[in-house]
C-alpha positions in Angstrom: 68.5 -6.7 -40.4 66.9 -4.1 -42.6 64.7 -1.1 -41.4 61.5 -2.9 -42.2 62.5 -6.0 -40.2 63.8 -3.8 -37.3 60.6 -1.9 -37.0 58.5 -5.0 -37.5 59.8 -6.3 -34.1 57.4 -3.8 -32.5 54.4 -5.5 -34.2 52.7 -8.8 -33.4 54.4 -11.6 -35.3 51.3 -12.3 -37.5 51.2 -8.7 -38.6 54.8 -8.1 -39.6 54.6 -9.4 -43.1 51.9 -6.9 -43.9 53.6 -3.6 -42.9 55.0 -1.1 -45.3 57.6 1.4 -44.2 58.2 4.9 -45.8 60.9 7.3 -44.5 59.8 10.7 -43.4 62.0 13.8 -43.7 63.0 14.5 -40.1 64.4 17.5 -38.3 68.0 18.7 -37.7 68.9 15.7 -35.6 70.2 12.1 -35.9 66.7 10.6 -35.2 65.1 8.8 -38.2 61.3 8.8 -38.7 59.1 6.4 -40.7 55.4 6.1 -41.4 54.4 2.5 -41.0 51.2 1.2 -42.5 49.8 -2.0 -41.0 46.6 -4.1 -41.2 44.5 -1.7 -39.2 46.2 1.7 -39.0 49.3 3.8 -39.6 51.9 4.6 -37.0 55.1 6.6 -36.7 58.3 4.7 -36.0 61.3 6.5 -34.6 64.9 5.2 -34.5 66.9 7.2 -31.9 70.4 6.1 -31.1 70.3 8.0 -27.9 67.5 5.8 -26.6 69.7 2.6 -26.8 70.3 1.1 -23.3 68.3 3.7 -21.4 65.4 3.2 -19.0 62.2 5.2 -19.8 62.7 7.7 -17.0 66.3 8.4 -18.2 65.2 8.9 -21.8 64.1 12.5 -22.2 61.5 11.9 -24.9 59.6 9.5 -22.8 60.1 11.4 -19.5 59.0 14.7 -20.9 56.2 13.2 -23.0 54.7 11.6 -19.9 55.1 14.9 -17.9 53.2 16.8 -20.6 50.5 14.2 -21.1 50.0 14.0 -17.3 49.3 17.8 -17.4 46.8 17.6 -20.3 49.2 18.6 -23.1 48.3 16.7 -26.3 51.4 14.7 -27.4 51.6 11.6 -29.7 50.8 8.5 -27.8 53.6 5.9 -27.3 52.4 2.5 -28.5 55.6 0.4 -28.1 59.3 0.9 -27.5 62.5 -1.1 -27.5 65.5 0.5 -25.9 67.9 -2.2 -27.0 67.5 -1.0 -30.6 66.5 2.6 -29.9 63.0 2.0 -31.3 59.7 3.8 -30.6 56.3 3.3 -32.2 54.1 6.4 -31.9 50.6 7.5 -32.7 50.4 9.0 -36.2 49.2 12.5 -35.9 49.3 13.3 -39.6 51.3 15.7 -41.7 49.6 19.0 -41.1 52.0 21.3 -39.4 51.2 24.8 -38.0 53.6 26.0 -40.7 51.4 24.6 -43.4 48.2 25.9 -42.0 49.6 29.4 -41.5 50.3 29.7 -45.2 46.6 29.1 -46.0 44.8 31.4 -43.5 43.7 34.9 -43.7 44.7 37.4 -41.0 41.7 36.9 -38.7 41.9 33.1 -38.7 45.6 33.1 -38.3 45.4 35.3 -35.2 42.8 33.0 -33.7 45.0 29.9 -34.4 48.2 31.5 -33.0 46.3 32.7 -29.9 45.3 29.0 -29.4 48.9 27.9 -29.7 50.1 30.6 -27.3 47.5 29.3 -24.8 49.0 25.8 -25.3 52.4 27.3 -24.6 51.1 28.8 -21.4 49.9 25.4 -20.3 53.4 24.0 -20.8 55.1 26.9 -19.0 52.7 26.7 -16.1 53.9 23.2 -15.2 55.7 23.6 -11.9 59.2 22.1 -11.3 58.9 18.7 -9.7 62.2 17.7 -8.0 65.5 17.4 -9.9 64.5 14.9 -12.6 64.4 15.5 -16.3 63.5 18.1 -17.6 63.8 20.1 -14.4 67.4 19.1 -13.9 68.3 21.1 -17.1 68.2 24.9 -17.7 69.4 27.6 -20.0 72.3 28.3 -17.8 75.4 30.3 -18.9 77.2 27.2 -20.2 74.2 26.2 -22.4 73.7 29.6 -23.8 77.4 30.0 -24.6 77.4 26.5 -26.2 74.8 27.8 -28.6 76.6 31.0 -29.3 79.9 29.1 -29.8 78.1 26.7 -32.2 77.1 29.8 -34.3 80.7 31.1 -34.3 82.1 27.8 -35.4 79.6 26.8 -38.0 78.3 30.2 -39.3 81.1 32.7 -38.9 84.0 30.3 -39.4 82.1 27.8 -41.5 79.3 28.7 -43.8 80.1 32.4 -44.0 83.8 31.9 -43.3 86.0 34.9 -43.9 83.2 37.5 -43.8 84.1 38.5 -40.2 87.8 38.5 -39.1 89.1 36.7 -36.0 89.7 39.8 -34.0 86.1 40.8 -34.5 84.9 37.2 -33.7 86.8 37.2 -30.4 85.3 40.6 -29.6 81.9 39.3 -30.5 82.3 36.2 -28.3 82.9 38.6 -25.3 79.6 40.3 -26.2 77.9 36.9 -26.4 79.2 36.1 -22.9 77.8 39.4 -21.5 74.4 38.8 -23.2 74.3 35.2 -21.8 74.9 36.7 -18.3 71.8 38.9 -18.8 69.6 35.9 -19.7 70.5 33.7 -16.7 67.7 34.8 -14.4 66.6 31.6 -12.6 64.1 33.5 -10.5 62.0 33.9 -13.7 62.6 30.5 -15.2 59.7 28.3 -16.3 59.5 25.0 -18.3 60.3 25.5 -22.0 59.7 23.1 -24.8 63.0 24.5 -26.2 62.0 24.2 -29.9 58.4 25.5 -29.9 58.1 26.6 -33.6 55.6 26.0 -36.4 57.1 22.7 -37.4 56.8 21.2 -34.0 53.1 21.9 -33.6 50.9 19.5 -35.6 47.2 20.1 -36.2 45.5 16.7 -35.9 41.7 16.7 -36.1 41.9 20.4 -35.6 43.7 20.0 -32.2 47.3 21.2 -31.7 49.6 18.4 -30.9 53.1 19.1 -29.6 56.1 17.0 -30.9 59.9 17.1 -30.6 59.8 18.1 -27.0 62.7 15.9 -25.7 65.0 18.9 -25.2 62.7 20.6 -22.7 64.4 22.6 -19.9 64.0 25.5 -17.6 64.5 29.0 -18.9 63.0 32.4 -19.4 59.4 32.2 -20.7 60.4 34.4 -23.6 62.5 31.5 -25.1 59.6 29.5 -26.4 57.6 32.6 -27.2 60.4 33.8 -29.4 60.6 30.4 -31.1 56.9 30.7 -32.1 56.6 34.4 -32.8 60.0 35.0 -34.4 60.0 31.7 -36.2 62.5 30.9 -39.0 59.7 29.2 -41.0 56.7 31.5 -40.6 57.1 35.3 -40.6 54.1 36.8 -38.7 52.9 40.4 -39.1 54.5 42.7 -36.5 51.1 43.8 -35.2 50.0 40.2 -34.6 53.3 39.5 -32.9 52.8 42.4 -30.5 49.3 41.3 -29.7 50.5 37.7 -29.0 53.3 38.9 -26.8 50.8 40.8 -24.7 48.5 37.7 -24.6 51.4 35.4 -23.6 52.4 37.8 -20.8 48.8 38.3 -19.5 48.0 34.6 -19.4 51.2 33.7 -17.5 50.5 36.6 -15.1 47.0 35.2 -14.5 48.5 31.8 -13.7 50.9 33.4 -11.2 53.8 32.2 -13.4 55.0 35.6 -14.7 57.2 37.4 -12.2 58.3 40.4 -14.2 56.6 43.6 -15.4 55.4 43.9 -19.1 58.2 46.3 -19.9 60.8 43.8 -18.5 59.0 41.1 -20.5 59.5 43.1 -23.7 63.1 43.8 -23.0 63.9 40.2 -22.3 61.9 39.1 -25.3 64.3 41.1 -27.6 67.4 39.8 -25.7 66.2 36.2 -25.8 65.2 36.6 -29.5 68.7 37.7 -30.4 70.2 34.6 -28.7 67.6 32.2 -30.1 67.8 33.5 -33.7 71.6 33.4 -33.5 71.4 29.8 -32.3 69.1 28.9 -35.2 71.4 30.4 -37.8 74.2 28.4 -36.3 72.1 25.2 -36.6 71.1 26.0 -40.2 74.7 26.8 -41.2 75.9 23.4 -39.7 73.2 21.5 -41.5 74.1 23.1 -44.9 77.9 23.1 -44.7 78.6 20.0 -42.6 75.7 17.7 -43.0 75.1 18.8 -46.6 71.3 19.3 -46.0 70.6 22.3 -48.1 66.9 22.4 -47.2 67.8 24.7 -44.3 69.7 27.2 -46.4 66.5 29.2 -47.2 65.8 29.7 -43.5 69.1 31.6 -42.9 68.1 34.9 -44.5 64.7 35.3 -42.8 66.2 34.6 -39.4 69.0 37.1 -40.0 66.4 39.6 -41.0 65.0 39.6 -37.5 68.2 40.7 -35.8 68.3 44.5 -36.7 65.1 45.2 -34.8 66.4 43.7 -31.6 69.8 45.4 -32.0 68.1 48.8 -32.5 65.8 48.3 -29.5 68.2 47.1 -26.8 71.4 49.0 -26.1 73.1 45.8 -24.7 73.0 44.4 -28.2 74.5 47.4 -30.0 78.1 46.3 -30.0 77.3 42.8 -31.1 75.2 44.3 -33.8 78.1 46.4 -35.1 80.3 43.3 -35.2 77.7 41.3 -37.0 77.0 44.0 -39.6 78.9 42.3 -42.4 76.8 39.2 -42.0 73.5 41.1 -41.5 74.2 43.0 -44.8 74.0 39.7 -46.7 70.2 39.8 -46.4 70.2 42.9 -48.5 72.5 41.6 -51.2 
């Protein structure tokens, strides 16, 4: 059965002959996306192998999507699904990403838009844990943080940039990563995080932000998603705007009773979390380029590396890791 026939199963029998299916470039995952044009409208079809054989409440995309929608967060509607084949048919919310819009706006309009998106993030992070079901059963614990650091070591330091940093230094760096992970496991401050809240995962549909790619949501420091948005690998915001948005994020969470640290603590943990998050992103990009052969992510490595020196200079806990990473960081100047 070809892709068109497979997706056609989600449509009424009398409409299947009329549909056209066009593949959409997806993210750094094994999900496949298609825009499907039918008699009356267009939809997005997703083929996700991880959905096969799962019930809706055990499939993170559906479980998290329902949670967000129940709390007024705009997400694409689910029109049909078939777990036997890992198929989903979703509302088509267009092609206009926050990344695209950011490139077109002047400073004032950009600030207004990003403030609106930060408010959306606050809505997500204000959802209180409800039992031990997905996504509240997951968190950025020490094991998860170290998995992401180790992924960077394997696919960036030993893979894409192999030989740039010797094994003795890599082992020393891993010990630093272990210590940094320990600093970031503060469950008393944890809130719900989207986990990939950047400019390619916020669509602007009829001038309303729509959140996508939320299936990996979990508990963690509120700075995790803020870093994803404000120290984005795809959109580099002006430092003054970033500082303003950090303050807005903090104040809005504080008003909701969700923020349980001082602003100075918030800023410190923002830098520590940003270091970890950007390291994780560089590892993902390196894997995509060197293992998958997807070179579209190569251009995102240097901008993400360029963020690291500021965090390293600001936070003493990052100083030794910064020295060990210096050969890699120097590549952005070459």
